[in-house]
N, C-alpha and C positions, 0 to 999 in steps of 0.2 A: 753693536748691536746685541741688544737681551733677545732671549729666547720668544717671549711676546712679541715684539716688533718683526723677528722673523717668520713666524707662523701667520703673522698678518699679510707681511710681504706676499706669502704663499698664497694666502687665500686671495689674493688681489690676482695672482696668476691661474688660480684655480677657477674662479670664475672666467677670467679672459679664455680662459679653453674649452667653455661650455660650447657646444654648439651641434643642435640635433643631427646633421646631418653627418657629424665626426664623433659619433657617440665614441669610438674606441681609444678617441684621445684623451679619451677621461681616466683611462687606466694606468694612471699614471706609476702608481706602485704594484709590484706582484703581491696579490693575498697573502700568498704562502708564506712571504717573507716576514720573517718574527719581528714585532714591534712596528709593523708597516702595515698600510691599508692600503686597497684599491679604494675609490671614492665610490664607485659602484657596484650594486651586486643585484643579479638577476636571479629571479625565483619564478622556477618552472615545471614543468612535466608532471611526473608521478608524483615527484615530491610535494609539489603546489598544490595538487588534487588531492593529496590525502588531507594536506593542512588544512583544505575548505570542508573538506568532508568532518574532520575532527570540529569543526568551526560551527558547521551546522547542525550535528547532534548536542555539541553542549548550546547552541542558540534555542534547541526544542526544549531543552531542559528549563532553561532560563525565563521563556514566553509563559511558562506555566503560571508564572507569579510577575506579571508585569508591574511596571509603576503605573500611578495614575495617568489615564489620558489626557494629553497636554491641551491647555486651554484652546488654542486655534488649529486642535487635527480637525479636518474636514468631517461636517456631518454627510450622513444617507439623505439622499441617493446621490448628493453632487460625488462622492466619495465613497464605493462600494468595497474598500477592503477594509475590515473590523481591524481597530487597533491591535490587538492583540498578534494578528497575522504580519501586520505591518512592521510593529516592534520585533518580532521575530528575525524578520530579514535585517533591519537595522542593526541586532544584536549581532548576527553571524558575520556582517561585514565587520562590527566592530572586534570580533572575535578574531577574525582575518588578521585583521591591521595589527592585533597584538600578538600573534604569533610571530607573525611577518618579521615584526621589531626583536622579537623576543629570538628567533633563530638568526639574527644580523648581530644583535649582541653577543650571543653566545660563541658565533662565530669569531668574532675580532675581537672581545675582551672577557670571554667567557672565564679566564682565570683571575679577572681582575675585579670583578664586578657581578653581585648575584641580585637578582629579581627580588622585589619585595611583593607577598604574597597580598592581595587586594579583593575587594568585595566591586564583580562587574558591574553590578547594576549602577554602584556610588560614582565608578570612573567611567563609566559610559555618559556622555552628556548629549543630551538631544535638545532642538530648539523648540520653541512654540508650537510650531506644526508637527513635532514627533521626528523629524530629520534628523540622522545620526549629524554631529558637527565633522568637520574635515581636518579638524584637531583634535588630537589625544595626548595625554600625559602618561608616563610609565614609570613607578619610582624601583629605584634600584639603589643598593649602599654597597660601599667598597669593601670585598672582600677581607676580612678580617677587622674591620672596622665598621661595625654600624651604625654608629653615629655620622658616619660621613656620608650624606646623602646625596645620590647622584639619580638626575632626572632626566629622562630622555622625550623629546617631545617630538611628535611625528607629526605632517600635514600631510594629507593624503588627496590624491587625483590631481598634482602637481605636475608641471612640465619643464624640461629642459630651459624651453624660454624664459618660463617665469624665475627660474635660479639664474639666469643670463643678465634678466634686468631687474633682478634684486625686488621683484613684487612681492615673492612670498614675505609671509609674516607667522612668527610664531610668538604667541602670549606669553608673557614670564610677571606674575603677580610678586607683590611683597612678601608672601606666604610663600612662594618656591625658594624667593632669595634667602629668606628664613631659614628653612628646611632643608636648604641642601647647598653642599660647596662645590658641585659641577655640574653644569645644565649640556646635553648633547642633542645635537638637532637634527631631524631626518627629514627625508622627502620621498613618498610613494607617488607613485608615476599610475596612474589609469591604466588599467591592464590592456595588453597588448593580446587580444582574441583574434584567433584565426581557424581556421579550418582542420587546422592539425596542433594546436597549441593555445596555452593558456599563460601568459608571463607577467611578472609582475616586477619593476625593476624600483631599486631603492637607491638615493644618494644618499650616501653621509654628508650632509652639508659642513658641518665644522664642530666646534663645543667652545664653553666659555667657561671659567672660573667663576663664580659669583661675586667672589672679591673684585672682580674688573666692571663688574656691574653697577651704575650710579642711579638708582629706581626714586624717583621724587615723587611721582605718581602711581595711585594704587595698579595700576597696569601697564608694562612698557613694550612696545611691539618690537620685536627682533627682525634683521633682515639678514639673509648670507652675509653682505659685505660686515656685519658688523662681527663676525666670527672669525675665530682663529682656525687654521687649517687643519683637517683631521689628522693629517701625519704626525702630528707632535701630541697625540691625544693617549697612543700609547704609553709611549715614553714619561706622561704629563703622571698617569696613574702608577706607572713603576717607580718614577721618583716619591711618591705620598707611602709606598709601602717600607723606605729605604731609611732608616735611621739617620738623623743629622750627624751622629759623631759616631766614627767607629774606635771603641775602647782600642787600645795598646793590645791587650790580650789577644783580640780578633785581628791581628795582622801577620799573622805565622804565616809561610808562604803554605800553600796546598803541594804536597809531591806530587806530581803525576809522571808517570814512567812514559819517557821515548818510546816513539814506536815509527819504524819509517818504512813507508810501502814504495818499493821501486821498482821498475821494468825488470823482468826476468833477463838471464842470461840467453843469449843467441837474440835477443831480439833487434829491432833493425836499428832503434835509436839507443839501445843500451850502452854505446860509445858516446854520446851526446851526456847523458845523466849518471854514467857510472853511479858508484856506491858511496852512502854518506852514512855518518854516524854523529850523535850529540858528543861533540868533545868536550864542552866544558857548561855549566852552571853559574852567572853569576847573579850573587845576592847582595842585596845593600839597602834598595829601594822600600819604603814604608808603605808607598802608593804606588797606583799603576802608573805604568811608564807609556807616556806618549810620543816620544820619538827618540830615535837616534841618530848619529850623525861620526863619522870615521874620519879620521885624516893620517895616510900612511908613514909621514914624516914630517916633522917639523925644522923649524929652521935652523940652520948649523947643526943638522942630523940629530937632536936635543930629544928625549921624549919620545921615543921609537917603538910603535906607533900609540895613536889616542883615541880610544872610543867614549863620546859623551853622551850620556843618557839625561831625557827631561823628566820629570813627573811633578807632583803637586808641591811648589815653592822652593825645587830644586835642582841642581844641574850636578849629576855625578861624573866624573871624571875618572877612567879607567886605563890601566897600564894593558894594552890587549895583548901583548905576548906573555906576561906571568896572568892576567885574569885577576890582577890584584888592583883595590881602588885605592886610586892617587889622593884624590879631594874632592870637596863638597863644594859647589859654589850656590849660597843660598841667597834666595832672592830676599828673604824677610827684613833686611834692614833698607830694599830699596824698593818698595811698594810705594806708589802713588795713593791709593786709597785705603792702607792700612790692613786689608785685606790679601790675603796671598791666596791665587786662584795657580790653576794648571801653566804648565811649561809645555806649550804645544808644537812647538819648533823649532831647529835648533840647524846653525850650517856654519861651517869653518871658511874661512879665507883659504889661499891657494896654499899658504905657507903654514898654515895651522897655526898661528900667532894670534888670532881673530876669532872667539866664537861669539856668534849673533844668536839670541835667545828672544822669540815672541811668544804672547802669551795672555791669559784672560785679562790682566790689566791694563791692554791696550795699547801698551808701551813696546818699545824694541832697545833690548839691553846689550850693550857690546862689552864683552869681558876679555882679558888679556890672560893668556895661559901661562906665559912666562911668570907674572905677578900673582895669578889665582885670584885675579879681582877685577870688578867693575869699572870699568874705564868712561863709561857714558851710557844715558838713557834718551833715546830719540821718542818724541812725543808728537804723533801728527794724525795717530789711527782714533777711530772714535768707536772701540768694539773690539772682540778679541782678535789680535793678529794669529792668526793659522797657517801660515806659510811664509817663509823669508829662502833667499837665495841668492848667490853673488852670481854677478854677472861674469862669464869666462875668465875675464883679464883682474877679476875682483878690485874694479874700481868704483862699481858702484854697487849698491845693495838692493834688490827688489823684493816687497812686501806685501802681503795683501792679507785681507780680513774681512769680520763682518759687517763693516762700514760701506762694503761693495768698492772699494779703493784698491788700486794697485798704485805704489808708490815708488818711484826711484829716487835711492839716495846718493848725492856725492858725500862719499865717507871721510875726504879732507876736510871738506867744509860742513860735513854734519846738516846738509840740506836736501829739502825734497828738490828736484831738479824736472820732475814730470811726475803727471798724474792722470792714471786712466779709471776710468769709471765704467764698471759693468753692469750699470742701470738696475739690472733684473733681479741679482742675487749677492748674495755672500761669497768670497773668494775663499774656496776651502783646501784648494792646490795649488802650485804653478810649477813649472820647469821650464827652461831656457837650454836650448840646443848648444852641444858643445861646438858645436861645427857650424860653418855659414852657410846657410841655404834658405832657399825663397827669395832670393835677392839678387837681381839684376847684376850689383856691381859686384856681389858675391862676399861683401864685407860686413853683411848683417848678420844678427842672433836672430832666432827666433824666440818667442816668449809665448807661451800654451799657458790659459788659465782655465781653472774646472770649478765651476760652483754646481750649484740645484739643477741637474740634467744637460747642462750646456756644458762646452767648449767652445773656447776662442783662442783665434791665432794670432799674434803680432807679429810685425818684423820691427827689428829695434836695428835702427841705423844711428851711427852717431860718430861725430869725429871730436870729442869734447863735450863736456857737459853743455856748453852752449849752440849745439847743434845736435840737439837729440829729438829724433825724428822714429814717432811709434805709430803708425798706420795699422790699424785693425783688415787682417786680411781676408778671415772669414770666420763665422760664426754658426755652430749648429747643434740640435739638440742631440747628445750622443748616447744618453743611458735615461732610466726611467726614475733616479733619484740621485744624492750628492753625487759628486765627481769626487771621490775623496783622497784620491793619490794620480799622480801623473808622472811619467819618466819617456825620456827620448833617449834615441839610440846612439851611439858614439858619432855614426855617420851622418847623423840628422834624418834618416830616411824614415825610421817609425818612431810613431807616438804609441805609446801602451797607459790605457785609464783603467783603472779599477775604481768601484763606485758601489754603495750600499744596495744598488738592485741586484746581488751576488755576482755580478759578472766582470772578467776582464775583455777588453775591448782592444785590437791593435788596427792600426789607422797607419794609413800611407799618408805621413804628413804634409807632402808636396799637396797632395789631392784631397785631402780629407775622405778618401776612400776607406770604408770597413772592409779591412781582410779576413778578420777573426774576431770571432765571439767567445770566449772562455767560459763555459759554464760548469761547475763541478761545486762550488761552495754551497753550504746549508744556510748561509748567512751572509749579511753584508760583506764586502770586501773594504778594509780600512789600509793595508799598504802594500805596496807593489814593491819591486825593486827588478832591477836589469842586469845580468852578469857582463862582465868587460869583454868578453867576446861576442856579446850579442844573439848567443844562442839560447839562453834559457832567461826565463820570465819566473820569479818567485812571486806569491801572494799571499798575504795574510787575512783571516778571516776573524769575524766575530763567533765563527763555529770552531774557534781553539785551532784549526788546523793552518800549515804551510802547505801549499800546493806549488810544484814545479812543472811548467810548462814548456814547449819548444816554440820559439817563437817563430819559425819556419812554416811550420805545420798547424800550431795551434794545440798540439796532442798534449794530453796529462802524462807527464814522465813519472810522480810522485808525489807522496803526501807523507808530509812529516805530522806526527801528533807528540804532544809534550806538555804543551802549557796549559793551564786550568781555565784562562781566559782570552778573551781577546787578545792576537797578534796583533798590536797595534802599529809595529815600526819595522824593517826591514831593511837591510843594506847589504850588497857582497863586498866583500874585499878585491881590491884591484887583482890580484890574482886568481880570483873567481874559485879559489878553491875551500873558501868558508863563506859561509851564510850565517848574518848578525840578525837574531829576532828578539822584540821586546814585546812585552805583555801586558796587559793589565794588571795578571796575576803578579807584578812585582819583581819579576825575572825577568834576565835575559840570556838567551840560548845562544850556543856558537855550533854551528853544524859545519863538519866536515868532509868533504869529498877525498875519499881514500885513491 
């Protein structure tokens, strides 16, 4: 699934959630999260009062030179208000609308786009009776590229019901499409006036790049269901600012000094966290690292132990004891489309002889470590493969991705023996319990999948591939953004989830009861890991830090700094005395407990 299909699917989910009695349900994302947006903003109190006063003063000035009287404006004595006075009120309403839009855009996208100065009289459209139209357009441009036009459409006096039933329309003309590359659509609600307050709600309904618009007629009416979900808007604008190609000279690693903050001596939890240091930094990748996997022992005690890391177009194998690069497995000869993209996920089988990779070319590749070569390519997914895992007996492989499917593979025959549908969204994470749990017979494993806001728990019962039964046990909304990472404790009791909503959550896996919500990261959580003894959780974030938490209490125990970009992958060694982190800064760091 490409990003456009994903944002269209999320737009459907957004419209489904719009119900007036449950306005708070609209706040899918925390508006303070970098790169993300709440769909709803509310302006009120003193700030809105001041905004209205500024609009009133500006309208007085504009009304001194009003436009010609509209042809159907009522004549006296039927209408006792002179046009100049009536126009001033319409101008004030327009200026309030303009300033609300400007405030919303500045708060959400202020560093990405800038407003174009305009003539208020020309941009303020009245009907033949002199009434301000409910729809206005405001021009912006991409910051740093004034030729990239962005048009903001706003319709005023709307309602949640109008959005839900897809009744709202914005008028897009051929001129709009010709002069702009991006269109953003807003809805302003009628003000809520009470004895104590005056509030105005704004819904950011979505966006559209103009290259997605087919405009045969002079005017096209756009409805909310035609839009892409606003959660992708910041990312889309950021992608426009980034160069398509990074010259080799710019790929030098940024050196960042490591800093470790742990609990002081004498603290009750000091014996749990201990003291840590950055033991080693591995360099060799020329692109950001997306995933890590570790095998402590290979068959016949050869190649002890091995760390694998995946980035764009390649997998690197490292001798973990020496911190030296062993080999590079290249994706280039094995691409389906001819284009090489990111390796998103990796998994070793139990003896370390097979390494499985999934990525942006929709395939699953099986590599043999002894031969250092590819031995098979599996084709069944239709979209990015984001997560792979072996069942505990390693007889089957479980994969998931943007096509919203979870596939169970028999690795002997290389066939899909079962398919689960997530229905609502892409699979971003999955985890399989190492212990039997949630099964009356005691012989089943648990599969947990994470997608956009949701976690689903499945029971895997099988006695060979012909008798595979995978019922859905329960599904629940767990986070307010994509669930990026999942892990299950060794005893199958706890589930830990990380999300781009900046939180880590600890759940009772049998009851789906939320035990703790861990807050402390300033940006989305991209990776989590649980120590072998089940006592501490590590989380990596787009705020470039790693945080260590106590599983039992949820207390923050330590913060590691040293990466200069997103910490995208984490894992503990089985001994628990080392934590390995991979980052988009192209480095791997090994943190050691003293």
